[in-house]
N, C-alpha and C positions, 0 to 999 in steps of 0.2 A: 247745954253743951259745955263741955269742960275743955279748957285750953291749957296746955302745959309746954314749957320750954325746957329742953334737956340738952346736955352735952353728949357727944358721941360715946363717951365711956359709960354714961348712965343708961344709954338707950337699950342695949341688948338685955340687961337685967330687968329693966322696966317692961320691955316688950314680952319677955318670958312670963312675968307676973300677970300681965294683962291677958295673955293667951290662956293661962291657967284659970283666970276669972271668967272666961267665956267671951272675951272680946273678939271680934271678927274684923279682919283687915278689909276695908272698903277701897282705899286709894292710897297711893304714895307718889309724890312728885318732888322733883328737885326745884330749888329756888336760888336765884342769884340776888343777893341783898345788897349789891353795890350801891353806895350813896344813901343807904337807909339807916346808918348809924349803929349797926350791929358790930360786935367784936369780930365775929367770923363772917366772911363774905358769903359763903355758901351754906346751904342747909337743905333739909328735906322736910316736907310737911306730910304727916300721916293722918289719915281719917280712919277711925275705928268705930264700929257699931256693936252694941250689945243688944241682941235681938230680944231676949227675954225681958230685960228692963226697959227696952225701947229708949236707949240713950245713945248719944253720939259723943265722940271725943276727938279733939284735934290736938296733935302733938307736933311741935316744932323741934327739930334736932339740928344742932349746929354741926357742920362738917369742918373739922379743923385740919390743919396741916397743908402741905403741898406735895402731892395733889390732895384736895379736900377728901377726907375719908370718914366714913361711918361704918359701924358693923352691919353686916347683912342679916336680914330676918327671914331669908328663904327657908331656913330650917324650921321656922315656926309656922309661917304662912307661905305655902308654895306659890300662891298668887303674887307674891312680891317679886318673883323672878323677873318678869318683863317690866314691871314698874322700875325696878332698880337698874336694869339694863338701859331703859330709856333715859333715866337721869344721868347715867354714866355717858351715854352716847351724846346727848345734847348739851350737858353742862359740865361734864368731866368729873363728876363726883364718883369716887371709888367706894365700893362696898366690900369691906374686908370679910373674907369667908364666902363670897358668892361663888357658886359652882361653875358659872360660865359667863364671866363678865366680858362680853364682846359687844361690838356695835350691833344695833338692832334696826335703826332707821337710815343711817348714813352709810355710804360705801366704806369698805374696810380701809381704803387708802386715803380717806378724807382727813385733812389736817385741821385740827381745831374743834371747837364745840359751838355750834351755831346759836344756841340760846343764851350764851353769856352776853351780858350787856355791853361788853367792850369788844365783841367779835367783829363788828363793822358791817354796815349795810352795803350791799352791792359788791361784795367780794368776788362773787361768781358771775361772770358775764353770761347773759342769757341771749342766745341766738334765736331770733324769730324766723321761722321758716314758713313762707307762704304756702297755704294749703290749696289744692285744686278746687275750682269752682264746681258746685254740683250741677251736673248736666241734666236738664229737664227736656227730654226729647220724645219720650214715649207717650202714647195716649194715656190720659189720666194722671200725669205727673206735673201738671202746672196748676198753680192756684187760680188761674184765670180760665173760666169755662170754655171760651171759644178756642183757646190754645190747647186745652186738655182734651178736646173732642168729646166733651160730655155736657149735658144740660144741667144748669144750676137754678135753684129756686131763688126767691128774693132775699133769703138769708144766706145764700152761698152754699147750700146743701146740694149734693149730687142727686138728681132726679133719675131714677132708673127707667128702663125702657117702657114699663107699664104706666109711667107718669106719676106714681105715688112716691113721695119723699122717703 
């Protein structure tokens, strides 16, 4: 396994070269590196596979600026489309050149990015609504044999009319 750390400006050129060499995009995710000692707080992690050589490569790309931005690779690997949208939606990482950088998981009117480490726990109040109790009134709907109007064997299995389990 090969691991590489790139800047956003190096990423698109490197990704193009990797695509030409036969590398295949397996995964892309956003990363909040707050309090981990990196120069740039945000980044992306890309997993690539080379099927013929049976090799795997991990690339870390720093997202610089405000908002954090890296070049989009959807023109190289169309499968990056939803990966990049997820990183944008949940972490606020912008992908320059992305054809449709809209929210994918959160509502359009949502404020903030919930996977950022400083987002805050408990920001959205949760209302617990009591659910109706399941009514067991018809024959055969009770776990107890005498209430269900059926006969049960010693293991709790229903015995049919013929007496065979």
